[in-house]
N, CA, C and O atoms as CSV, one atom per row, in Angstrom:
chain,resi,resn,atom,element,x,y,z
A,1,SER,N,N,15.368,191.241,37.278
A,1,SER,CA,C,15.350,192.397,38.150
A,1,SER,C,C,13.906,192.842,38.391
A,1,SER,O,O,13.039,192.662,37.536
A,2,GLU,N,N,13.664,193.423,39.560
A,2,GLU,CA,C,12.321,193.851,39.913
A,2,GLU,C,C,11.985,195.187,39.259
A,2,GLU,O,O,12.863,196.008,38.993
A,3,LYS,N,N,10.694,195.382,39.008
A,3,LYS,CA,C,10.200,196.606,38.396
A,3,LYS,C,C,10.170,197.734,39.431
A,3,LYS,O,O,9.633,197.554,40.524
A,4,ILE,N,N,10.736,198.879,39.100
A,4,ILE,CA,C,10.722,200.033,39.997
A,4,ILE,C,C,9.322,200.629,39.992
A,4,ILE,O,O,8.770,200.922,38.931
A,5,THR,N,N,8.744,200.809,41.188
A,5,THR,CA,C,7.383,201.327,41.286
A,5,THR,C,C,7.328,202.766,41.791
A,5,THR,O,O,6.327,203.452,41.585
A,6,GLU,N,N,8.386,203.232,42.446
A,6,GLU,CA,C,8.462,204.623,42.893
A,6,GLU,C,C,9.917,205.084,42.868
A,6,GLU,O,O,10.852,204.290,42.977
A,7,ALA,N,N,10.068,206.398,42.720
A,7,ALA,CA,C,11.393,207.010,42.784
A,7,ALA,C,C,11.217,208.406,43.358
A,7,ALA,O,O,10.155,209.013,43.211
A,8,GLY,N,N,12.261,208.922,44.017
A,8,GLY,CA,C,12.159,210.249,44.578
A,8,GLY,C,C,13.493,210.778,45.049
A,8,GLY,O,O,14.515,210.100,44.944
A,9,PHE,N,N,13.481,212.011,45.576
A,9,PHE,CA,C,14.698,212.642,46.076
A,9,PHE,C,C,14.335,213.725,47.085
A,9,PHE,O,O,13.232,214.270,47.035
A,10,PRO,N,N,15.256,214.044,48.006
A,10,PRO,CA,C,15.032,215.153,48.931
A,10,PRO,C,C,15.400,216.484,48.277
A,10,PRO,O,O,16.266,216.543,47.403
A,11,ILE,N,N,14.733,217.541,48.711
A,11,ILE,CA,C,15.062,218.904,48.305
A,11,ILE,C,C,15.610,219.577,49.561
A,11,ILE,O,O,14.944,219.627,50.596
A,12,GLN,N,N,16.831,220.091,49.453
A,12,GLN,CA,C,17.517,220.625,50.630
A,12,GLN,C,C,17.890,222.078,50.424
A,12,GLN,O,O,17.801,222.599,49.312
A,13,GLY,N,N,18.303,222.725,51.487
A,13,GLY,CA,C,18.733,224.122,51.411
A,13,GLY,C,C,17.616,225.057,51.824
A,13,GLY,O,O,16.977,224.858,52.858
A,14,THR,N,N,17.381,226.084,51.008
A,14,THR,CA,C,16.318,227.057,51.259
A,14,THR,C,C,15.474,227.195,49.997
A,14,THR,O,O,15.857,226.724,48.926
A,15,THR,N,N,14.321,227.847,50.137
A,15,THR,CA,C,13.477,228.055,48.955
A,15,THR,C,C,14.175,228.951,47.934
A,15,THR,O,O,13.916,228.841,46.735
A,16,GLN,N,N,15.065,229.844,48.402
A,16,GLN,CA,C,15.815,230.721,47.488
A,16,GLN,C,C,17.031,230.028,46.887
A,16,GLN,O,O,17.503,230.424,45.822
A,17,ASN,N,N,17.544,228.994,47.559
A,17,ASN,CA,C,18.753,228.322,47.095
A,17,ASN,C,C,18.651,226.807,47.347
A,17,ASN,O,O,19.395,226.248,48.153
A,18,PRO,N,N,17.707,226.153,46.636
A,18,PRO,CA,C,17.536,224.710,46.870
A,18,PRO,C,C,18.586,223.886,46.127
A,18,PRO,O,O,19.138,224.322,45.117
A,19,PHE,N,N,18.846,222.708,46.639
A,19,PHE,CA,C,19.635,221.721,45.900
A,19,PHE,C,C,19.013,220.359,46.146
A,19,PHE,O,O,18.264,220.171,47.105
A,20,PHE,N,N,19.322,219.424,45.288
A,20,PHE,CA,C,18.645,218.137,45.294
A,20,PHE,C,C,19.568,217.033,45.765
A,20,PHE,O,O,20.723,216.943,45.349
A,21,GLY,N,N,19.038,216.194,46.643
A,21,GLY,CA,C,19.793,215.065,47.166
A,21,GLY,C,C,19.747,213.898,46.195
A,21,GLY,O,O,19.254,214.037,45.076
A,22,PRO,N,N,20.256,212.753,46.617
A,22,PRO,CA,C,20.329,211.587,45.729
A,22,PRO,C,C,18.952,211.008,45.391
A,22,PRO,O,O,18.037,211.013,46.215
A,23,ILE,N,N,18.833,210.517,44.176
A,23,ILE,CA,C,17.602,209.843,43.745
A,23,ILE,C,C,17.591,208.443,44.339
A,23,ILE,O,O,18.589,207.725,44.287
A,24,VAL,N,N,16.448,208.065,44.904
A,24,VAL,CA,C,16.272,206.710,45.418
A,24,VAL,C,C,15.104,206.065,44.691
A,24,VAL,O,O,14.175,206.752,44.266
A,25,THR,N,N,15.149,204.755,44.548
A,25,THR,CA,C,14.077,204.013,43.885
A,25,THR,C,C,13.629,202.860,44.780
A,25,THR,O,O,14.328,202.475,45.717
A,26,SER,N,N,12.455,202.321,44.477
A,26,SER,CA,C,11.962,201.193,45.248
A,26,SER,C,C,11.091,200.289,44.388
A,26,SER,O,O,10.358,200.750,43.513
A,27,SER,N,N,11.188,199.015,44.653
A,27,SER,CA,C,10.293,198.029,44.059
A,27,SER,C,C,9.638,197.198,45.165
A,27,SER,O,O,8.966,196.205,44.889
A,28,LYS,N,N,9.843,197.617,46.429
A,28,LYS,CA,C,9.305,196.874,47.571
A,28,LYS,C,C,7.861,197.291,47.838
A,28,LYS,O,O,7.606,198.430,48.229
A,29,VAL,N,N,6.914,196.370,47.629
A,29,VAL,CA,C,5.495,196.644,47.812
A,29,VAL,C,C,4.987,195.854,49.019
A,29,VAL,O,O,5.215,194.650,49.129
A,30,ARG,N,N,4.294,196.557,49.922
A,30,ARG,CA,C,3.689,195.904,51.087
A,30,ARG,C,C,2.441,195.124,50.660
A,30,ARG,O,O,1.968,195.265,49.533
A,31,GLU,N,N,1.917,194.305,51.569
A,31,GLU,CA,C,0.712,193.522,51.276
A,31,GLU,C,C,-0.481,194.400,50.927
A,31,GLU,O,O,-1.330,193.996,50.132
A,32,ASP,N,N,-0.563,195.613,51.516
A,32,ASP,CA,C,-1.698,196.498,51.232
A,32,ASP,C,C,-1.529,197.278,49.929
A,32,ASP,O,O,-2.379,198.103,49.592
A,33,GLY,N,N,-0.450,197.029,49.196
A,33,GLY,CA,C,-0.221,197.678,47.906
A,33,GLY,C,C,0.588,198.952,47.979
A,33,GLY,O,O,0.947,199.509,46.941
A,34,THR,N,N,0.889,199.435,49.187
A,34,THR,CA,C,1.708,200.637,49.300
A,34,THR,C,C,3.182,200.267,49.112
A,34,THR,O,O,3.590,199.128,49.337
A,35,VAL,N,N,3.949,201.241,48.702
A,35,VAL,CA,C,5.365,201.021,48.394
A,35,VAL,C,C,6.241,201.594,49.505
A,35,VAL,O,O,5.936,202.641,50.075
A,36,VAL,N,N,7.320,200.898,49.799
A,36,VAL,CA,C,8.310,201.374,50.765
A,36,VAL,C,C,9.354,202.175,49.982
A,36,VAL,O,O,10.101,201.611,49.182
A,37,LEU,N,N,9.404,203.483,50.213
A,37,LEU,CA,C,10.381,204.355,49.557
A,37,LEU,C,C,11.028,205.206,50.639
A,37,LEU,O,O,10.369,206.061,51.231
A,38,ASN,N,N,12.285,204.983,50.899
A,38,ASN,CA,C,12.996,205.695,51.962
A,38,ASN,C,C,13.868,206.802,51.384
A,38,ASN,O,O,15.011,206.572,50.991
A,39,ILE,N,N,13.308,208.007,51.340
A,39,ILE,CA,C,14.051,209.166,50.857
A,39,ILE,C,C,14.856,209.713,52.032
A,39,ILE,O,O,14.281,210.033,53.073
A,40,PRO,N,N,16.186,209.826,51.885
A,40,PRO,CA,C,17.003,210.287,53.011
A,40,PRO,C,C,16.723,211.750,53.353
A,40,PRO,O,O,16.736,212.618,52.480
A,41,VAL,N,N,16.469,212.008,54.635
A,41,VAL,CA,C,16.186,213.360,55.117
A,41,VAL,C,C,17.360,213.818,55.982
A,41,VAL,O,O,17.821,213.091,56.862
A,42,GLN,N,N,17.829,215.026,55.717
A,42,GLN,CA,C,18.927,215.655,56.465
A,42,GLN,C,C,18.372,216.864,57.215
A,42,GLN,O,O,17.232,217.258,56.967
A,43,PRO,N,N,19.133,217.455,58.112
A,43,PRO,CA,C,18.645,218.664,58.794
A,43,PRO,C,C,18.238,219.771,57.806
A,43,PRO,O,O,17.340,220.561,58.096
A,44,SER,N,N,18.894,219.825,56.654
A,44,SER,CA,C,18.619,220.878,55.670
A,44,SER,C,C,17.488,220.531,54.698
A,44,SER,O,O,17.219,221.309,53.783
A,45,THR,N,N,16.824,219.394,54.869
A,45,THR,CA,C,15.748,218.997,53.951
A,45,THR,C,C,14.526,219.882,54.171
A,45,THR,O,O,14.022,219.991,55.288
A,46,ILE,N,N,14.049,220.520,53.085
A,46,ILE,CA,C,12.877,221.393,53.168
A,46,ILE,C,C,11.652,220.765,52.508
A,46,ILE,O,O,10.530,221.211,52.746
A,47,ALA,N,N,11.849,219.737,51.682
A,47,ALA,CA,C,10.738,219.058,51.005
A,47,ALA,C,C,11.269,217.763,50.402
A,47,ALA,O,O,12.478,217.536,50.360
A,48,VAL,N,N,10.361,216.921,49.938
A,48,VAL,CA,C,10.734,215.741,49.170
A,48,VAL,C,C,9.854,215.689,47.934
A,48,VAL,O,O,8.748,216.229,47.926
A,49,PHE,N,N,10.346,215.040,46.895
A,49,PHE,CA,C,9.575,214.812,45.671
A,49,PHE,C,C,9.660,213.330,45.350
A,49,PHE,O,O,10.719,212.719,45.491
A,50,HIS,N,N,8.549,212.754,44.919
A,50,HIS,CA,C,8.574,211.379,44.431
A,50,HIS,C,C,7.495,211.195,43.379
A,50,HIS,O,O,6.611,212.036,43.216
A,51,ALA,N,N,7.583,210.098,42.681
A,51,ALA,CA,C,6.628,209.793,41.614
A,51,ALA,C,C,6.086,208.383,41.804
A,51,ALA,O,O,6.807,207.468,42.203
A,52,HIS,N,N,4.799,208.232,41.508
A,52,HIS,CA,C,4.176,206.908,41.476
A,52,HIS,C,C,4.172,206.428,40.026
A,52,HIS,O,O,3.885,207.202,39.112
A,53,ALA,N,N,4.487,205.167,39.822
A,53,ALA,CA,C,4.474,204.595,38.474
A,53,ALA,C,C,3.062,204.677,37.895
A,53,ALA,O,O,2.089,204.548,38.637
A,54,PRO,N,N,2.933,204.890,36.579
A,54,PRO,CA,C,1.613,205.055,35.979
A,54,PRO,C,C,0.880,203.743,35.670
A,54,PRO,O,O,-0.068,203.731,34.885
A,55,GLU,N,N,1.308,202.667,36.273
A,55,GLU,CA,C,0.711,201.379,35.941
A,55,GLU,C,C,-0.656,201.178,36.589
A,55,GLU,O,O,-1.000,201.830,37.575
A,56,GLU,N,N,-1.415,200.271,36.016
A,56,GLU,CA,C,-2.744,199.913,36.517
A,56,GLU,C,C,-2.670,199.502,37.985
A,56,GLU,O,O,-1.785,198.738,38.371
A,57,GLY,N,N,-3.581,199.998,38.793
A,57,GLY,CA,C,-3.631,199.620,40.190
A,57,GLY,C,C,-2.859,200.530,41.133
A,57,GLY,O,O,-3.094,200.488,42.341
A,58,ARG,N,N,-1.947,201.352,40.625
A,58,ARG,CA,C,-1.195,202.288,41.480
A,58,ARG,C,C,-2.034,203.544,41.679
A,58,ARG,O,O,-2.549,204.110,40.714
A,59,ILE,N,N,-2.171,203.978,42.920
A,59,ILE,CA,C,-2.937,205.191,43.155
A,59,ILE,C,C,-2.188,206.380,42.558
A,59,ILE,O,O,-0.959,206.438,42.576
A,60,GLN,N,N,-2.960,207.317,42.035
A,60,GLN,CA,C,-2.376,208.447,41.326
A,60,GLN,C,C,-2.619,209.758,42.064
A,60,GLN,O,O,-2.795,210.809,41.448
A,61,HIS,N,N,-2.625,209.679,43.399
A,61,HIS,CA,C,-2.685,210.837,44.288
A,61,HIS,C,C,-1.916,210.439,45.544
A,61,HIS,O,O,-1.567,209.268,45.694
A,62,PRO,N,N,-1.640,211.377,46.450
A,62,PRO,CA,C,-0.880,211.012,47.644
A,62,PRO,C,C,-1.579,209.932,48.480
A,62,PRO,O,O,-2.792,209.974,48.685
A,63,SER,N,N,-0.803,208.985,48.945
A,63,SER,CA,C,-1.321,207.929,49.812
A,63,SER,C,C,-1.211,208.376,51.274
A,63,SER,O,O,-0.602,209.407,51.559
A,64,ARG,N,N,-1.784,207.625,52.182
A,64,ARG,CA,C,-1.670,207.960,53.610
A,64,ARG,C,C,-0.211,208.072,54.033
A,64,ARG,O,O,0.141,208.932,54.841
A,65,GLY,N,N,0.640,207.201,53.487
A,65,GLY,CA,C,2.062,207.240,53.834
A,65,GLY,C,C,2.777,208.480,53.340
A,65,GLY,O,O,3.864,208.801,53.821
A,66,ASP,N,N,2.178,209.188,52.374
A,66,ASP,CA,C,2.779,210.413,51.835
A,66,ASP,C,C,2.476,211.627,52.702
A,66,ASP,O,O,3.137,212.658,52.575
A,67,LEU,N,N,1.485,211.517,53.583
A,67,LEU,CA,C,1.025,212.657,54.372
A,67,LEU,C,C,1.826,212.771,55.664
A,67,LEU,O,O,2.225,211.762,56.245
A,68,GLY,N,N,2.054,213.982,56.102
A,68,GLY,CA,C,2.686,214.215,57.396
A,68,GLY,C,C,4.131,213.793,57.500
A,68,GLY,O,O,4.539,213.262,58.533
A,69,VAL,N,N,4.931,214.015,56.447
A,69,VAL,CA,C,6.359,213.695,56.508
A,69,VAL,C,C,7.030,214.710,57.435
A,69,VAL,O,O,6.904,215.920,57.242
A,70,VAL,N,N,7.739,214.206,58.434
A,70,VAL,CA,C,8.385,215.063,59.429
A,70,VAL,C,C,9.901,214.932,59.310
A,70,VAL,O,O,10.439,213.831,59.191
A,71,ASN,N,N,10.575,216.080,59.344
A,71,ASN,CA,C,12.036,216.065,59.385
A,71,ASN,C,C,12.430,215.704,60.821
A,71,ASN,O,O,12.167,216.478,61.741
A,72,PRO,N,N,13.061,214.533,61.026
A,72,PRO,CA,C,13.369,214.106,62.391
A,72,PRO,C,C,14.382,214.999,63.107
A,72,PRO,O,O,14.478,214.965,64.333
A,73,TYR,N,N,15.128,215.788,62.360
A,73,TYR,CA,C,16.121,216.669,62.963
A,73,TYR,C,C,15.503,217.957,63.492
A,73,TYR,O,O,15.929,218.482,64.521
A,74,THR,N,N,14.487,218.466,62.776
A,74,THR,CA,C,13.885,219.746,63.143
A,74,THR,C,C,12.469,219.594,63.697
A,74,THR,O,O,11.915,220.540,64.255
A,75,GLN,N,N,11.887,218.406,63.544
A,75,GLN,CA,C,10.496,218.113,63.930
A,75,GLN,C,C,9.485,218.904,63.100
A,75,GLN,O,O,8.306,218.946,63.452
A,76,ALA,N,N,9.921,219.529,62.009
A,76,ALA,CA,C,9.022,220.278,61.138
A,76,ALA,C,C,8.379,219.339,60.126
A,76,ALA,O,O,9.035,218.445,59.592
A,77,VAL,N,N,7.085,219.550,59.864
A,77,VAL,CA,C,6.421,218.832,58.777
A,77,VAL,C,C,6.930,219.448,57.482
A,77,VAL,O,O,6.908,220.667,57.315
A,78,ILE,N,N,7.385,218.601,56.572
A,78,ILE,CA,C,7.928,219.111,55.311
A,78,ILE,C,C,7.006,218.750,54.161
A,78,ILE,O,O,6.314,217.733,54.204
A,79,ALA,N,N,6.998,219.582,53.139
A,79,ALA,CA,C,6.163,219.349,51.965
A,79,ALA,C,C,6.616,218.082,51.246
A,79,ALA,O,O,7.812,217.827,51.102
A,80,ASN,N,N,5.651,217.302,50.803
A,80,ASN,CA,C,5.917,216.093,50.035
A,80,ASN,C,C,5.222,216.268,48.691
A,80,ASN,O,O,3.995,216.212,48.609
A,81,TYR,N,N,6.001,216.477,47.648
A,81,TYR,CA,C,5.468,216.640,46.300
A,81,TYR,C,C,5.384,215.280,45.630
A,81,TYR,O,O,6.278,214.447,45.785
A,82,LEU,N,N,4.310,215.056,44.886
A,82,LEU,CA,C,4.095,213.794,44.191
A,82,LEU,C,C,3.712,214.071,42.750
A,82,LEU,O,O,2.752,214.795,42.485
A,83,GLY,N,N,4.461,213.498,41.819
A,83,GLY,CA,C,4.126,213.586,40.404
A,83,GLY,C,C,3.543,212.265,39.935
A,83,GLY,O,O,4.126,211.205,40.160
A,84,THR,N,N,2.381,212.333,39.275
A,84,THR,CA,C,1.738,211.142,38.717
A,84,THR,C,C,1.196,211.482,37.344
A,84,THR,O,O,1.286,212.625,36.897
A,85,LYS,N,N,0.631,210.484,36.674
A,85,LYS,CA,C,0.018,210.746,35.365
A,85,LYS,C,C,-1.243,211.610,35.507
A,85,LYS,O,O,-1.721,212.169,34.520
A,86,ASN,N,N,-1.783,211.722,36.725
A,86,ASN,CA,C,-2.982,212.526,36.949
A,86,ASN,C,C,-2.687,213.941,37.410
A,86,ASN,O,O,-3.600,214.763,37.481
A,87,GLY,N,N,-1.429,214.249,37.727
A,87,GLY,CA,C,-1.113,215.608,38.125
A,87,GLY,C,C,0.045,215.695,39.099
A,87,GLY,O,O,0.655,214.694,39.475
A,88,LEU,N,N,0.331,216.946,39.498
A,88,LEU,CA,C,1.347,217.241,40.509
A,88,LEU,C,C,0.602,217.640,41.779
A,88,LEU,O,O,-0.246,218.533,41.761
A,89,PHE,N,N,0.927,216.969,42.878
A,89,PHE,CA,C,0.275,217.187,44.159
A,89,PHE,C,C,1.306,217.624,45.186
A,89,PHE,O,O,2.502,217.376,45.030
A,90,VAL,N,N,0.823,218.283,46.248
A,90,VAL,CA,C,1.667,218.586,47.401
A,90,VAL,C,C,0.828,218.351,48.652
A,90,VAL,O,O,-0.360,218.669,48.689
A,91,THR,N,N,1.467,217.791,49.670
A,91,THR,CA,C,0.754,217.585,50.919
A,91,THR,C,C,0.446,218.930,51.548
A,91,THR,O,O,1.247,219.862,51.477
A,92,ASP,N,N,-0.734,219.024,52.172
A,92,ASP,CA,C,-1.176,220.264,52.805
A,92,ASP,C,C,-2.105,219.898,53.957
A,92,ASP,O,O,-3.283,219.615,53.734
A,93,PRO,N,N,-1.586,219.900,55.194
A,93,PRO,CA,C,-2.397,219.469,56.329
A,93,PRO,C,C,-3.612,220.353,56.608
A,93,PRO,O,O,-4.489,219.964,57.378
A,94,SER,N,N,-3.676,221.543,55.989
A,94,SER,CA,C,-4.821,222.427,56.229
A,94,SER,C,C,-6.037,222.061,55.372
A,94,SER,O,O,-7.106,222.645,55.545
A,95,THR,N,N,-5.887,221.104,54.453
A,95,THR,CA,C,-7.004,220.711,53.600
A,95,THR,C,C,-7.656,219.432,54.113
A,95,THR,O,O,-7.051,218.674,54.870
A,96,GLU,N,N,-8.889,219.205,53.694
A,96,GLU,CA,C,-9.639,218.030,54.141
A,96,GLU,C,C,-8.957,216.724,53.743
A,96,GLU,O,O,-8.913,215.783,54.536
A,97,LEU,N,N,-8.428,216.658,52.525
A,97,LEU,CA,C,-7.769,215.446,52.046
A,97,LEU,C,C,-6.325,215.316,52.542
A,97,LEU,O,O,-5.758,214.223,52.538
A,98,GLY,N,N,-5.742,216.427,52.965
A,98,GLY,CA,C,-4.342,216.408,53.386
A,98,GLY,C,C,-3.381,216.729,52.260
A,98,GLY,O,O,-2.166,216.679,52.450
A,99,TYR,N,N,-3.918,217.064,51.068
A,99,TYR,CA,C,-3.076,217.423,49.929
A,99,TYR,C,C,-3.861,218.300,48.958
A,99,TYR,O,O,-5.090,218.362,49.001
A,100,ARG,N,N,-3.110,218.981,48.072
A,100,ARG,CA,C,-3.688,219.813,47.015
A,100,ARG,C,C,-3.111,219.400,45.673
A,100,ARG,O,O,-1.969,218.946,45.600
A,101,LYS,N,N,-3.886,219.552,44.616
A,101,LYS,CA,C,-3.392,219.322,43.254
A,101,LYS,C,C,-2.899,220.665,42.725
A,101,LYS,O,O,-3.641,221.647,42.695
A,102,LEU,N,N,-1.609,220.689,42.301
A,102,LEU,CA,C,-1.008,221.922,41.795
A,102,LEU,C,C,-1.114,222.049,40.286
A,102,LEU,O,O,-1.326,223.146,39.770
A,103,ARG,N,N,-0.970,220.941,39.572
A,103,ARG,CA,C,-1.045,220.939,38.100
A,103,ARG,C,C,-1.823,219.707,37.663
A,103,ARG,O,O,-1.750,218.664,38.313
A,104,GLU,N,N,-2.554,219.814,36.585
A,104,GLU,CA,C,-3.398,218.749,36.058
A,104,GLU,C,C,-2.622,217.831,35.115
A,104,GLU,O,O,-1.731,218.282,34.395
A,105,GLY,N,N,-2.962,216.553,35.122
A,105,GLY,CA,C,-2.372,215.602,34.179
A,105,GLY,C,C,-0.860,215.654,34.179
A,105,GLY,O,O,-0.236,215.726,35.238
A,106,LEU,N,N,-0.272,215.618,33.005
A,106,LEU,CA,C,1.191,215.669,32.884
A,106,LEU,C,C,1.712,217.081,32.639
A,106,LEU,O,O,2.870,217.251,32.256
A,107,ASP,N,N,0.864,218.107,32.857
A,107,ASP,CA,C,1.307,219.498,32.698
A,107,ASP,C,C,2.517,219.818,33.561
A,107,ASP,O,O,3.314,220.690,33.214
A,108,TRP,N,N,2.661,219.117,34.687
A,108,TRP,CA,C,3.773,219.394,35.599
A,108,TRP,C,C,5.124,219.048,34.989
A,108,TRP,O,O,6.158,219.440,35.529
A,109,THR,N,N,5.137,218.323,33.878
A,109,THR,CA,C,6.402,217.974,33.219
A,109,THR,C,C,6.843,219.071,32.252
A,109,THR,O,O,7.909,218.969,31.645
A,110,LYS,N,N,6.030,220.122,32.102
A,110,LYS,CA,C,6.314,221.236,31.183
A,110,LYS,C,C,6.566,222.500,31.987
A,110,LYS,O,O,6.128,222.588,33.134
A,111,PRO,N,N,7.262,223.485,31.419
A,111,PRO,CA,C,7.461,224.761,32.137
A,111,PRO,C,C,6.123,225.416,32.472
A,111,PRO,O,O,5.138,225.234,31.757
A,112,CYS,N,N,6.096,226.167,33.547
A,112,CYS,CA,C,4.897,226.898,33.943
A,112,CYS,C,C,4.565,227.941,32.890
A,112,CYS,O,O,5.473,228.525,32.298
A,113,PRO,N,N,3.270,228.193,32.642
A,113,PRO,CA,C,2.890,229.254,31.695
A,113,PRO,C,C,3.506,230.579,32.098
A,113,PRO,O,O,3.465,230.953,33.270
A,114,GLY,N,N,4.072,231.287,31.146
A,114,GLY,CA,C,4.662,232.588,31.409
A,114,GLY,C,C,6.090,232.549,31.943
A,114,GLY,O,O,6.694,233.598,32.167
A,115,SER,N,N,6.641,231.336,32.151
A,115,SER,CA,C,8.001,231.268,32.667
A,115,SER,C,C,8.993,231.533,31.532
A,115,SER,O,O,8.660,231.375,30.357
A,116,ALA,N,N,10.187,231.927,31.886
A,116,ALA,CA,C,11.217,232.253,30.891
A,116,ALA,C,C,11.827,230.994,30.266
A,116,ALA,O,O,12.492,231.084,29.234
A,117,ASN,N,N,11.611,229.828,30.874
A,117,ASN,CA,C,12.232,228.587,30.372
A,117,ASN,C,C,11.458,228.012,29.229
A,117,ASN,O,O,11.837,226.973,28.688
């Protein structure tokens, strides 16, 4: 069996009442090293989340393919969250790189400071 290199899921609903769509995985790598990961988008999709494998050679920040994800039903650009061993990122077209780092390293796998969880 092939090694899974990325996995992700859609986030649907509203920011006050989100729910998560099905998890999808991929082991399909293009010649340029980018991975084909098709996260299903519905009219209610408000964001997507995916993770890059922590292996050598995999970029640990958003790739060009991660930027500018558009919901084809609403034509709205939706947030694309990426978790890696280097941090939690979100796409942000207002920044020079097209993304921002929200949490450092693997801190994103732990509850936020001051949260009740």
